[in-house]
C-alpha positions in Angstrom: 35.5 -11.9 4.4 33.6 -12.7 7.5 30.3 -14.5 7.2 27.6 -13.9 9.8 25.5 -16.9 10.6 22.0 -16.5 11.9 20.7 -19.4 14.0 17.6 -21.0 12.6 15.6 -20.6 15.8 15.2 -18.0 18.6 13.8 -18.1 22.0 11.2 -15.5 23.1 13.8 -13.1 24.6 15.9 -13.2 21.4 12.9 -12.6 19.2 11.6 -9.8 21.4 15.0 -8.2 21.3 15.1 -8.5 17.5 11.6 -6.8 17.3 12.5 -4.2 19.9 9.5 -5.2 22.1 8.9 -6.6 25.5 8.7 -10.4 25.7 5.1 -10.2 27.1 4.1 -8.2 24.0 5.6 -10.9 21.9 3.7 -13.6 23.8 0.4 -11.7 22.9 1.5 -11.6 19.2 2.2 -15.4 19.3 -1.2 -16.1 21.0 -2.9 -14.0 18.3 -1.3 -16.3 15.7 0.6 -13.5 14.0 4.0 -15.3 14.5 4.1 -19.1 14.5 5.8 -20.5 17.6 6.0 -23.8 19.4 6.6 -24.8 22.9 9.5 -27.1 23.7 8.9 -27.8 27.4 7.9 -24.5 28.9 9.8 -22.3 26.5 8.7 -20.9 23.1 10.8 -21.6 20.1 10.4 -19.4 17.0 11.9 -19.7 13.6 14.2 -16.8 12.9 12.7 -16.4 9.4 9.2 -16.1 10.9 10.3 -13.3 13.2 12.0 -11.4 10.4 9.0 -12.0 8.1 6.7 -10.5 10.8 9.0 -7.5 11.2 9.0 -7.0 7.4 5.2 -7.2 7.2 4.8 -4.6 10.0 7.3 -2.3 8.3 5.6 -2.6 4.9 2.1 -2.2 6.3 3.1 0.9 8.2 5.0 2.4 5.3 2.0 1.9 3.0 -0.3 3.5 5.6 2.0 6.6 5.8 2.1 6.8 2.0 -1.7 6.6 1.7 -2.2 9.1 4.4 0.2 11.6 2.8 -1.4 11.3 -0.6 -4.8 11.8 1.0 -3.6 14.9 2.7 -2.2 16.3 -0.5 -5.4 15.6 -2.4 -7.4 17.4 0.3 -5.1 20.4 0.3 -5.7 20.8 -3.5 -9.5 20.9 -3.2 -11.3 23.7 -4.8 -13.5 25.9 -2.5 -15.5 27.3 -5.4 -19.1 27.9 -4.6 -18.4 28.2 -0.9 -19.0 31.5 0.8 -17.5 32.5 4.1 -19.5 34.1 6.8 -17.8 37.5 6.2 -18.3 37.4 2.4 -22.0 36.9 2.7 -22.5 39.5 5.4 -22.4 37.1 8.3 -24.2 33.8 9.0 -27.5 35.5 9.8 -27.4 38.1 7.0 -30.9 39.5 6.2 
């Protein structure tokens, strides 16, 4: 059995590749404080577990949003329109 070892740290290019984003986008995320990172010299160093935890948070947040949006749409579709009259049923909007 082959064991895949993941290095404990990533540079910004590796982390951006893992997240499928541009390195400049990752720098913005780092500056916003969403992923912890440190500079060693001029290069950022990120913990692999932090990058993967960020990806997991994004996935879970977006999934929850989709689920909430779909349940809201279902609830709206099922609304009753009792008591509402259309313009044609009442003889038009300006019926006398």
